[in-house]
C-alpha positions as CSV (number, residue, x, y, z in Angstrom):
1,X,-127.0,-269.4,-27.0
2,X,-128.7,-268.8,-30.3
3,X,-128.3,-265.0,-30.0
4,X,-125.9,-262.8,-31.9
5,X,-122.7,-261.6,-30.3
6,X,-122.6,-257.8,-30.5
7,X,-119.3,-257.2,-28.8
8,X,-116.1,-259.2,-28.2
9,X,-113.2,-257.8,-26.2
10,X,-110.0,-259.4,-24.9
11,X,-110.4,-259.5,-21.2
12,X,-107.2,-261.2,-20.1
13,X,-104.9,-264.1,-20.5
14,X,-103.2,-266.9,-18.7
15,X,-99.9,-268.7,-19.4
16,X,-100.2,-272.3,-18.3
17,X,-97.3,-274.7,-18.8
18,X,-95.9,-272.4,-21.4
19,X,-99.1,-272.2,-23.4
20,X,-100.7,-268.7,-23.7
21,X,-104.5,-268.7,-23.4
22,X,-106.7,-265.6,-24.1
23,X,-110.0,-264.9,-22.3
24,X,-112.5,-263.0,-24.5
25,X,-115.6,-261.3,-23.0
26,X,-118.7,-261.6,-25.1
27,X,-121.9,-259.5,-25.0
28,X,-125.0,-261.0,-26.6
29,X,-127.8,-259.0,-28.3
30,X,-130.8,-260.7,-26.6
31,X,-129.3,-262.1,-23.4
32,X,-128.5,-260.7,-20.0
33,X,-125.1,-260.8,-18.6
34,X,-121.7,-261.6,-20.2
35,X,-120.0,-264.8,-21.2
36,X,-116.3,-265.7,-21.6
37,X,-114.5,-267.8,-24.2
38,X,-111.0,-269.2,-23.9
39,X,-108.8,-269.6,-27.0
40,X,-105.3,-270.6,-27.8
41,X,-103.4,-267.4,-28.3
42,X,-101.3,-268.8,-31.1
43,X,-103.9,-270.6,-33.2
44,X,-107.1,-268.8,-32.2
45,X,-108.8,-272.2,-31.6
46,X,-111.6,-272.3,-29.0
47,X,-110.6,-274.5,-26.1
48,X,-114.1,-275.3,-24.9
49,X,-117.4,-275.8,-26.6
50,X,-119.3,-273.8,-24.1
51,X,-118.7,-270.3,-22.8
52,X,-118.1,-269.5,-19.1
53,X,-120.8,-267.4,-17.4
54,X,-118.1,-265.8,-15.2
55,X,-114.5,-264.9,-15.8
56,X,-112.7,-268.3,-15.7
57,X,-110.2,-269.1,-13.0
58,X,-106.8,-270.5,-13.8
59,X,-107.9,-273.9,-12.5
60,X,-110.9,-273.9,-14.9
61,X,-108.6,-273.0,-17.8
62,X,-106.1,-275.6,-16.8
63,X,-108.9,-278.2,-16.7
64,X,-110.1,-277.1,-20.2
65,X,-106.6,-277.6,-21.5
66,X,-106.3,-281.0,-19.9
67,X,-109.5,-282.1,-21.6
68,X,-108.1,-281.0,-25.1
69,X,-105.1,-283.3,-24.8
């Protein structure tokens, strides 16, 4: 999305195989709806290049972690 993020808020977290992952809700200036990013809670690194359109499930987060290995 080329738009500017106007709001970021911690929406939740998962602990998967001992690794804590945070889910951040994003609100965009010129786009409808919300999106969600997942980050490593320790390093702050994004775990996926694209945001989710809906709150990610544990399975989706696990899959993103598996892709990073």
